[in-house]
Wavefront OBJ file of the C-alpha trace (Angstrom):
o trace
v -144.069 -40.101 -235.529
v -147.669 -41.725 -235.047
v -149.278 -42.051 -231.971
v -148.999 -46.051 -232.118
v -145.046 -45.203 -231.965
v -145.318 -42.867 -228.916
v -147.387 -45.368 -227.157
v -145.192 -48.161 -227.709
v -142.066 -46.265 -227.035
v -143.472 -45.037 -223.864
v -144.723 -48.746 -222.936
v -141.031 -50.094 -223.710
v -139.592 -47.173 -221.076
v -141.937 -48.197 -218.742
v -141.085 -51.566 -218.695
v -137.211 -50.711 -218.826
v -138.088 -48.670 -215.759
v -140.000 -51.161 -213.790
v -137.030 -53.949 -214.605
v -134.348 -51.550 -213.582
v -136.266 -50.564 -210.255
v -136.226 -54.354 -209.639
v -132.964 -55.131 -210.135
v -131.364 -52.003 -208.925
v -133.466 -50.496 -205.839
v -135.778 -53.115 -204.952
v -136.115 -56.238 -202.197
v -134.901 -58.494 -205.277
v -131.925 -55.893 -205.415
v -129.941 -57.814 -202.552
v -127.165 -60.018 -202.812
v -125.362 -62.092 -199.904
v -122.144 -60.179 -200.376
v -124.186 -56.948 -199.348
v -124.182 -58.475 -195.987
v -120.449 -59.768 -195.894
v -119.131 -57.806 -192.697
v -121.003 -57.802 -189.388
v -121.403 -60.592 -187.110
v -121.234 -64.280 -188.798
v -124.693 -65.864 -189.266
v -124.320 -69.698 -188.989
v -127.680 -71.447 -189.506
v -125.978 -74.319 -187.487
v -125.151 -72.038 -184.394
v -128.347 -69.799 -184.944
v -130.686 -72.616 -185.566
v -130.206 -74.993 -183.104
v -132.179 -75.961 -180.101
v -135.961 -74.405 -179.217
v -136.966 -71.381 -181.419
v -139.840 -69.256 -180.992
v -141.126 -67.131 -184.140
v -143.514 -64.845 -184.344
v -144.775 -63.069 -187.704
v -147.533 -61.535 -189.803
v -148.380 -62.136 -193.533
v -149.424 -59.522 -195.590
v -151.668 -59.763 -198.431
v -151.027 -58.478 -202.028
v -153.102 -55.541 -200.996
v -150.268 -54.869 -198.382
v -152.821 -55.363 -195.479
v -152.525 -57.828 -192.724
v -154.015 -61.152 -193.793
v -152.655 -63.630 -191.268
v -150.725 -63.751 -187.952
v -148.864 -66.558 -186.391
v -146.780 -67.959 -183.439
v -144.634 -70.937 -184.136
v -142.289 -73.053 -182.175
v -139.195 -74.378 -184.289
v -136.745 -77.387 -182.833
v -133.532 -77.796 -184.632
v -130.453 -80.122 -184.233
v -127.276 -80.760 -186.607
v -125.550 -83.979 -187.656
v -122.455 -82.398 -189.000
v -123.302 -79.954 -192.205
v -127.137 -81.658 -192.153
v -129.689 -80.115 -189.937
v -133.466 -80.926 -189.244
v -135.725 -77.991 -188.176
v -139.801 -79.117 -186.990
v -141.982 -75.981 -187.109
v -145.338 -75.824 -185.643
v -147.062 -72.716 -186.616
v -150.179 -71.378 -185.149
v -152.059 -69.050 -186.467
v -154.318 -66.608 -185.600
v -157.458 -68.492 -187.378
v -157.073 -71.272 -185.325
v -155.021 -73.150 -187.825
v -151.915 -75.362 -186.996
v -149.253 -75.962 -189.639
v -146.321 -78.706 -189.516
v -143.152 -78.088 -191.676
v -139.683 -80.371 -191.411
v -137.002 -78.904 -193.269
v -133.662 -80.793 -193.765
v -131.218 -78.110 -194.388
v -127.564 -79.303 -195.607
v -124.743 -76.723 -195.670
v -121.854 -76.761 -198.003
v -118.368 -75.865 -196.936
v -118.371 -72.590 -198.834
v -121.992 -71.414 -197.459
v -124.580 -72.843 -199.773
v -127.377 -74.120 -198.645
v -129.795 -76.920 -199.839
v -133.151 -76.946 -198.052
v -135.931 -79.686 -198.659
v -139.470 -79.652 -196.991
v -142.025 -82.007 -197.988
v -144.152 -79.121 -199.309
v -141.416 -77.489 -201.091
v -141.115 -78.376 -204.484
v -137.798 -79.637 -205.265
v -134.831 -78.479 -203.174
v -134.537 -74.761 -202.224
v -130.698 -73.508 -202.525
v -129.439 -70.390 -200.808
v -126.234 -69.068 -198.872
v -124.836 -67.721 -195.776
v -122.824 -65.295 -195.736
v -121.642 -62.342 -192.918
v -124.437 -61.547 -191.339
v -127.669 -62.778 -193.792
v -129.004 -65.845 -195.000
v -130.978 -65.847 -198.367
v -132.635 -69.013 -199.356
v -135.085 -69.444 -202.769
v -137.743 -71.911 -202.952
v -140.603 -73.010 -204.291
v -143.431 -73.744 -201.973
v -146.588 -75.710 -202.638
v -149.874 -74.456 -200.700
v -152.209 -76.523 -198.843
v -155.763 -77.045 -200.755
v -157.169 -75.042 -198.015
v -155.263 -72.218 -199.366
v -155.655 -72.508 -202.529
v -153.045 -75.229 -204.009
v -150.689 -73.028 -205.817
v -147.005 -73.258 -206.232
v -145.336 -69.995 -205.267
v -141.644 -68.944 -205.829
v -140.240 -67.616 -202.084
v -137.336 -65.427 -201.831
v -136.462 -65.453 -197.935
v -133.790 -62.852 -196.385
v -132.927 -63.638 -192.727
v -131.082 -61.059 -191.030
v -128.878 -61.618 -187.959
v -129.510 -58.944 -185.320
v -127.289 -57.688 -182.981
v -129.218 -58.708 -179.846
v -128.558 -62.682 -181.710
v -132.314 -62.219 -182.803
v -133.329 -63.126 -186.160
v -135.255 -61.162 -188.534
v -136.918 -62.713 -191.603
v -138.578 -60.892 -194.462
v -139.899 -63.241 -197.252
v -141.807 -62.468 -200.253
v -143.944 -64.819 -202.145
v -144.542 -64.445 -206.128
v -146.864 -66.023 -208.865
v -146.060 -65.258 -212.538
v -143.364 -62.809 -210.798
v -146.239 -61.129 -208.967
v -145.978 -60.451 -205.646
v -148.888 -62.204 -203.864
v -147.698 -62.007 -200.344
v -145.075 -60.933 -197.531
v -144.101 -62.439 -194.275
v -142.316 -60.431 -191.805
v -140.874 -62.412 -188.707
v -138.637 -62.345 -185.575
v -136.862 -65.611 -184.509
v -134.846 -66.480 -181.478
v -134.161 -68.891 -179.031
v -136.877 -70.118 -176.826
v -135.314 -69.478 -173.642
v -134.000 -65.809 -174.502
v -135.833 -62.744 -173.006
v -136.941 -60.204 -175.268
v -134.117 -57.426 -175.561
v -134.545 -55.079 -172.510
v -135.663 -57.412 -170.206
l 1 2 3 4 5 6 7 8 9 10 11 12 13 14 15 16 17 18 19 20 21 22 23 24 25 26 27 28 29 30 31 32 33 34 35 36 37 38 39 40 41 42 43 44 45 46 47 48 49 50 51 52 53 54 55 56 57 58 59 60 61 62 63 64 65 66 67 68 69 70 71 72 73 74 75 76 77 78 79 80 81 82 83 84 85 86 87 88 89 90 91 92 93 94 95 96 97 98 99 100 101 102 103 104 105 106 107 108 109 110 111 112 113 114 115 116 117 118 119 120 121 122 123 124 125 126 127 128 129 130 131 132 133 134 135 136 137 138 139 140 141 142 143 144 145 146 147 148 149 150 151 152 153 154 155 156 157 158 159 160 161 162 163 164 165 166 167 168 169 170 171 172 173 174 175 176 177 178 179 180 181 182 183 184 185 186 187 188 189 190
């Protein structure tokens, strides 16, 4: 075999290895059914009333690019909820977002917001909630549209741990890690 043949075989094996990693051992490998056991994460209960959120955003190199504290106010009318969010970033910027969440009787979720392209979809099952959506960044942030995979996990103390990945053309460009809890609830241990 020629050198070029070996290079093509090597490249093909590398692509297969990367695809297998993403499918079986990465953030994307999670499924809602992985979290079917444990406490039940009902978004109508957990996203209701005033909520405080604290988090960090990591850039493409893995370094923290931004920190934020946010106040949410959520309410429900049957299976349709509204969540008003106000983010305060360490840069001094303030960002507002209003979500409309529709929960199906089967656990499927439809998520809409003004900066979301189309409607996001997701699922609540067991102790986790998954949302997938495409978000359009503000012009100050570049105006790009990013694909978001958003996992939220219910913790034993009632807090929610959130991990989101933002991708452009399938390449991870940012990651968010945050906690959410009812605003009037003290930190664990207090």
